[in-house]
N, C-alpha and C positions, 0 to 999 in steps of 0.2 A: 325415904317416901314410900308410902304404901298405897297400892292401887286396888280398887275393888276388882272382884272376880269378873264382873260383866265388862269392865273397861279393859282388862287384860285381854279378854277374848276378842273384843273389837279391834284392839291394836294388833293382835296376832293375825286376825283376818286381813287387816289392811296390809300388814307386813308380807303375808303370803301372796295376796293379790298383786302387790308391787314388786315382788321379789327382793325385798330389802330387809336388812337386820331389824329386829325388834326395836332396838334403841333409836334407830334412824326413823323408823315409822312412828315412834312415840314423839320424837322431837318435831318431825313434820306436822303431826296432828296438833301438837301444842302450839306450834308457830301459826298454824292456820286459825285455830281457835282465837288466839290472842290478837291476830290481825283483824279477824271478823269483829271481835269485841271493840277494838280500837275504831274501826271504820263506822260502827254503829254510834259510838259516842260522838262523832264529829257532825252527824246529821242534825240540822236544826229541829226543834220541836214543832210539830204541826199545831198552829194555832188558828182558831176560828174567831173571827171578830163579828159580833152580832151587828146587824144593820137594823136601825130603827126605821120602819116603813110608815110609821105614823098611825094615827087612829082616824078612822072616818065615821063621823057621827051619822046615825041613821042606818048603818048596816047591821043586820040581825046576827051578831057574833055568836049567838047561842043557837043558831039554826044552820047547820052545815049545808043542808040542801039549798036554802035560800042564798048562802055565800057562793056556792058553786054556780047557781044560776045567774048571780050578779056578775061573776067573773067570767063565765064561758057563754052566757046567753041562754035563752029559754030552750034551745035544742041540744043542751049538754048531754042528754042521755043517749 
């Protein structure tokens, strides 16, 4: 297995900070990464269901100001 230089440095830093051998630090970090990946796979996808609210004839859909006034009243400003 070949590790990139930046990965080796980060594992060495972790090893020194924890006071453990390089091999143990590498194994710990790999286990953590794999566990994180596995837990992310279990989460259900967030799904948005659109809700049809209907169409109201007579409302000025091309005039935002009028729609706001209709929804909030004449004192919306």
